[in-house]
ZADO-1210 file (C-alpha; in nm, 4 decimals, padded with zeros to 6 digits):
<atoms>
<atom x="06.1577" y="-02.9956" z="04.3809" code="MET" pos="1"/>
<atom x="05.8506" y="-03.0758" z="04.4865" code="ALA" pos="2"/>
<atom x="05.5365" y="-03.1417" z="04.4032" code="SER" pos="3"/>
<atom x="05.2964" y="-02.9039" z="04.3164" code="PHE" pos="4"/>
<atom x="04.9064" y="-02.8994" z="04.2569" code="THR" pos="5"/>
<atom x="04.7511" y="-02.5686" z="04.1109" code="ARG" pos="6"/>
<atom x="04.5102" y="-02.3676" z="04.2707" code="ALA" pos="7"/>
<atom x="04.1604" y="-02.2805" z="04.1214" code="GLN" pos="8"/>
<atom x="03.9669" y="-01.9465" z="04.1561" code="GLY" pos="9"/>
<atom x="03.8186" y="-01.6827" z="03.9580" code="PRO" pos="10"/>
<atom x="04.0032" y="-01.3955" z="04.0977" code="HIS" pos="11"/>
<atom x="04.2607" y="-01.3516" z="03.8504" code="LEU" pos="12"/>
<atom x="04.3572" y="-01.3926" z="03.4855" code="PRO" pos="13"/>
<atom x="04.4450" y="-01.7415" z="03.3925" code="ALA" pos="14"/>
<atom x="04.7833" y="-01.6591" z="03.2991" code="ASP" pos="15"/>
<atom x="04.8307" y="-01.5421" z="03.6682" code="TYR" pos="16"/>
<atom x="04.6213" y="-01.8564" z="03.8039" code="MET" pos="17"/>
<atom x="04.9006" y="-02.0760" z="03.6371" code="GLN" pos="18"/>
<atom x="05.1874" y="-01.8502" z="03.8526" code="SER" pos="19"/>
<atom x="05.0180" y="-01.9957" z="04.1607" code="ILE" pos="20"/>
<atom x="05.1195" y="-02.3479" z="04.2864" code="GLU" pos="21"/>
<atom x="05.0366" y="-02.4940" z="04.6712" code="GLN" pos="22"/>
<atom x="05.3186" y="-02.7158" z="04.8224" code="ILE" pos="23"/>
<atom x="05.1112" y="-03.0839" z="04.8289" code="ASP" pos="24"/>
<atom x="05.0881" y="-03.1004" z="05.1986" code="PRO" pos="25"/>
<atom x="05.2287" y="-03.4996" z="05.2015" code="GLN" pos="26"/>
<atom x="05.5751" y="-03.3286" z="05.0657" code="ILE" pos="27"/>
<atom x="05.5469" y="-03.1043" z="05.3558" code="ILE" pos="28"/>
<atom x="05.4813" y="-03.3262" z="05.6090" code="ALA" pos="29"/>
<atom x="05.7845" y="-03.6271" z="05.4202" code="ARG" pos="30"/>
<atom x="06.0666" y="-03.3335" z="05.4369" code="THR" pos="31"/>
<atom x="05.9445" y="-03.2296" z="05.7836" code="LEU" pos="32"/>
<atom x="05.9717" y="-03.5613" z="05.9365" code="ASP" pos="33"/>
<atom x="06.3118" y="-03.6326" z="05.7784" code="GLU" pos="34"/>
<atom x="06.4984" y="-03.3269" z="05.8558" code="GLY" pos="35"/>
<atom x="06.8336" y="-03.2100" z="05.7510" code="ALA" pos="36"/>
<atom x="06.8591" y="-03.5349" z="05.5666" code="GLY" pos="37"/>
<atom x="06.5796" y="-03.4697" z="05.3416" code="THR" pos="38"/>
<atom x="06.6494" y="-03.4256" z="04.9711" code="GLU" pos="39"/>
<atom x="06.3990" y="-03.1415" z="05.0012" code="HIS" pos="40"/>
<atom x="06.6516" y="-02.9321" z="05.1833" code="ILE" pos="41"/>
<atom x="06.5662" y="-02.5737" z="04.9960" code="GLU" pos="42"/>
<atom x="06.2155" y="-02.6546" z="05.0870" code="LEU" pos="43"/>
<atom x="06.2658" y="-02.7154" z="05.4487" code="LEU" pos="44"/>
<atom x="06.4590" y="-02.4325" z="05.4542" code="ASP" pos="45"/>
<atom x="06.1947" y="-02.2067" z="05.3044" code="VAL" pos="46"/>
<atom x="05.9497" y="-02.3756" z="05.5452" code="LEU" pos="47"/>
<atom x="06.1365" y="-02.2501" z="05.8729" code="TYR" pos="48"/>
<atom x="06.1546" y="-01.8923" z="05.7511" code="GLU" pos="49"/>
<atom x="05.8131" y="-01.8408" z="05.6922" code="LEU" pos="50"/>
<atom x="05.7518" y="-02.0136" z="06.0146" code="MET" pos="51"/>
<atom x="05.9772" y="-01.7767" z="06.1716" code="GLU" pos="52"/>
<atom x="05.8554" y="-01.4724" z="06.0009" code="ARG" pos="53"/>
<atom x="05.4498" y="-01.6110" z="06.1030" code="GLN" pos="54"/>
<atom x="05.5404" y="-01.6491" z="06.4853" code="LEU" pos="55"/>
<atom x="05.8158" y="-01.3838" z="06.5264" code="TYR" pos="56"/>
<atom x="05.7242" y="-01.0959" z="06.2205" code="PRO" pos="57"/>
<atom x="05.9915" y="-00.8618" z="06.3676" code="HIS" pos="58"/>
<atom x="06.2962" y="-01.0306" z="06.5224" code="LYS" pos="59"/>
<atom x="06.5832" y="-01.0861" z="06.2929" code="ASP" pos="60"/>
<atom x="06.7479" y="-01.3054" z="06.5552" code="GLU" pos="61"/>
<atom x="06.6007" y="-01.6406" z="06.7650" code="LEU" pos="62"/>
<atom x="06.6753" y="-01.7763" z="07.0513" code="ASN" pos="63"/>
<atom x="06.6451" y="-02.1266" z="07.1329" code="ASP" pos="64"/>
<atom x="06.2867" y="-02.1168" z="07.2708" code="ASP" pos="65"/>
<atom x="06.1838" y="-01.9941" z="06.9707" code="GLU" pos="66"/>
<atom x="06.3437" y="-02.1810" z="06.7526" code="HIS" pos="67"/>
<atom x="06.1772" y="-02.4797" z="06.9376" code="THR" pos="68"/>
<atom x="05.8563" y="-02.2690" z="06.9052" code="GLU" pos="69"/>
<atom x="05.8685" y="-02.2831" z="06.5398" code="VAL" pos="70"/>
<atom x="05.9399" y="-02.6373" z="06.4965" code="ALA" pos="71"/>
<atom x="05.6155" y="-02.7443" z="06.7062" code="TRP" pos="72"/>
<atom x="05.3982" y="-02.5416" z="06.4864" code="ALA" pos="73"/>
<atom x="05.5821" y="-02.6668" z="06.1454" code="LEU" pos="74"/>
<atom x="05.4975" y="-02.9947" z="06.3436" code="GLU" pos="75"/>
<atom x="05.1524" y="-02.9021" z="06.4050" code="ASP" pos="76"/>
<atom x="05.0761" y="-02.8975" z="06.0158" code="GLY" pos="77"/>
<atom x="04.7554" y="-02.6387" z="06.0457" code="ALA" pos="78"/>
<atom x="04.9003" y="-02.4185" z="05.7682" code="TYR" pos="79"/>
<atom x="04.9907" y="-02.4613" z="05.3572" code="ALA" pos="80"/>
<atom x="05.2522" y="-02.3483" z="05.2266" code="VAL" pos="81"/>
<atom x="05.2003" y="-02.1205" z="04.8005" code="THR" pos="82"/>
<atom x="05.4733" y="-02.1020" z="04.5798" code="ARG" pos="83"/>
<atom x="05.4832" y="-01.8568" z="04.3010" code="ILE" pos="84"/>
<atom x="05.7664" y="-01.9100" z="04.0581" code="GLN" pos="85"/>
<atom x="06.0126" y="-01.5897" z="03.9495" code="HIS" pos="86"/>
<atom x="05.9372" y="-01.6307" z="03.5550" code="ASP" pos="87"/>
<atom x="05.5710" y="-01.6329" z="03.6052" code="SER" pos="88"/>
<atom x="05.3644" y="-01.3213" z="03.4736" code="PRO" pos="89"/>
<atom x="05.2513" y="-01.3226" z="03.8175" code="LEU" pos="90"/>
<atom x="05.5417" y="-01.3001" z="03.9511" code="TYR" pos="91"/>
<atom x="05.6654" y="-00.9948" z="03.6827" code="ARG" pos="92"/>
<atom x="05.3137" y="-00.8314" z="03.7442" code="ALA" pos="93"/>
<atom x="05.3761" y="-00.8374" z="04.1783" code="LEU" pos="94"/>
<atom x="05.7345" y="-00.7062" z="04.1077" code="PHE" pos="95"/>
<atom x="05.6022" y="-00.4325" z="03.8798" code="GLN" pos="96"/>
<atom x="05.3691" y="-00.2991" z="04.1039" code="ARG" pos="97"/>
<atom x="05.5554" y="-00.2808" z="04.4168" code="PHE" pos="98"/>
<atom x="05.8167" y="-00.0863" z="04.1975" code="ASN" pos="99"/>
<atom x="06.1138" y="-00.3872" z="04.2390" code="GLY" pos="100"/>
<atom x="06.0804" y="-00.3959" z="04.6043" code="ASN" pos="101"/>
<atom x="06.0849" y="-00.7585" z="04.7315" code="GLY" pos="102"/>
<atom x="06.0673" y="-00.6360" z="05.0520" code="ARG" pos="103"/>
<atom x="05.7265" y="-00.4147" z="05.0115" code="ALA" pos="104"/>
<atom x="05.5901" y="-00.7382" z="04.8436" code="LEU" pos="105"/>
<atom x="05.7126" y="-01.0207" z="05.1028" code="THR" pos="106"/>
<atom x="05.5240" y="-00.7536" z="05.3508" code="ASP" pos="107"/>
<atom x="05.2383" y="-00.6893" z="05.1709" code="ALA" pos="108"/>
<atom x="05.1332" y="-01.0994" z="05.1808" code="LEU" pos="109"/>
<atom x="05.3265" y="-01.1436" z="05.5257" code="ALA" pos="110"/>
<atom x="05.4596" y="-01.3880" z="05.6036" code="PRO" pos="111"/>
<atom x="05.6433" y="-01.4415" z="05.2847" code="ALA" pos="112"/>
<atom x="05.9684" y="-01.4747" z="05.1735" code="ILE" pos="113"/>
<atom x="06.1599" y="-01.4862" z="04.8234" code="ILE" pos="114"/>
<atom x="06.3961" y="-01.7717" z="04.8253" code="ASP" pos="115"/>
<atom x="06.7893" y="-01.6935" z="04.7868" code="GLU" pos="116"/>
<atom x="06.8802" y="-01.9774" z="04.5634" code="LEU" pos="117"/>
<atom x="06.5331" y="-01.9743" z="04.3570" code="SER" pos="118"/>
<atom x="06.4362" y="-01.6412" z="04.3455" code="SER" pos="119"/>
<atom x="06.0942" y="-01.7512" z="04.3834" code="ASP" pos="120"/>
<atom x="05.7859" y="-01.6172" z="04.6335" code="LEU" pos="121"/>
<atom x="05.6858" y="-01.8659" z="04.9198" code="TYR" pos="122"/>
<atom x="05.3506" y="-01.7290" z="05.1001" code="VAL" pos="123"/>
<atom x="05.2027" y="-01.8692" z="05.4069" code="LEU" pos="124"/>
<atom x="04.8842" y="-01.9400" z="05.2964" code="ALA" pos="125"/>
<atom x="04.6726" y="-02.1322" z="05.1458" code="SER" pos="126"/>
<atom x="04.6509" y="-02.0472" z="04.7463" code="SER" pos="127"/>
<atom x="04.2912" y="-01.9564" z="04.8177" code="GLU" pos="128"/>
<atom x="04.3731" y="-01.7001" z="05.0352" code="VAL" pos="129"/>
<atom x="04.6525" y="-01.5583" z="04.8468" code="LEU" pos="130"/>
<atom x="04.4334" y="-01.5218" z="04.5212" code="THR" pos="131"/>
<atom x="04.2007" y="-01.3262" z="04.7539" code="GLN" pos="132"/>
<atom x="04.5208" y="-01.1048" z="04.8424" code="GLN" pos="133"/>
<atom x="04.6341" y="-01.1121" z="04.5251" code="LEU" pos="134"/>
<atom x="04.3560" y="-00.9967" z="04.3597" code="ALA" pos="135"/>
<atom x="04.3258" y="-00.7050" z="04.6136" code="ALA" pos="136"/>
<atom x="04.6862" y="-00.5619" z="04.5245" code="ILE" pos="137"/>
<atom x="04.6359" y="-00.5983" z="04.1636" code="LEU" pos="138"/>
<atom x="04.3707" y="-00.4218" z="04.1198" code="GLU" pos="139"/>
</atoms>
């Protein structure tokens, strides 16, 4: 799907740290530039949904002006997106911690989503910030 770089940090066990992948900012920029014609359409969907949750956390439906705000926020590029693959030890530990409740998990890491196609967890945060959040959750 996309290029990723591994997160570094001392707060989680090594097998958990290997589960955290920050999406390459160049891939994000290229995906946004290409728009609907991108080969990374799943990533584009994830980016829009994450930014919608960041800007409008309690809304299910956005109007045209709100969609425009989301697009502008994405174009600004002042954010980081991190992925945890669904088959990783960290993902399994998080689901156990939240008793299999994906909604509780994404609420705890908000703004976060579980992608419908891949079942991977995406969080609108740098890998460093996410690592700190996860260490607190898994204590």
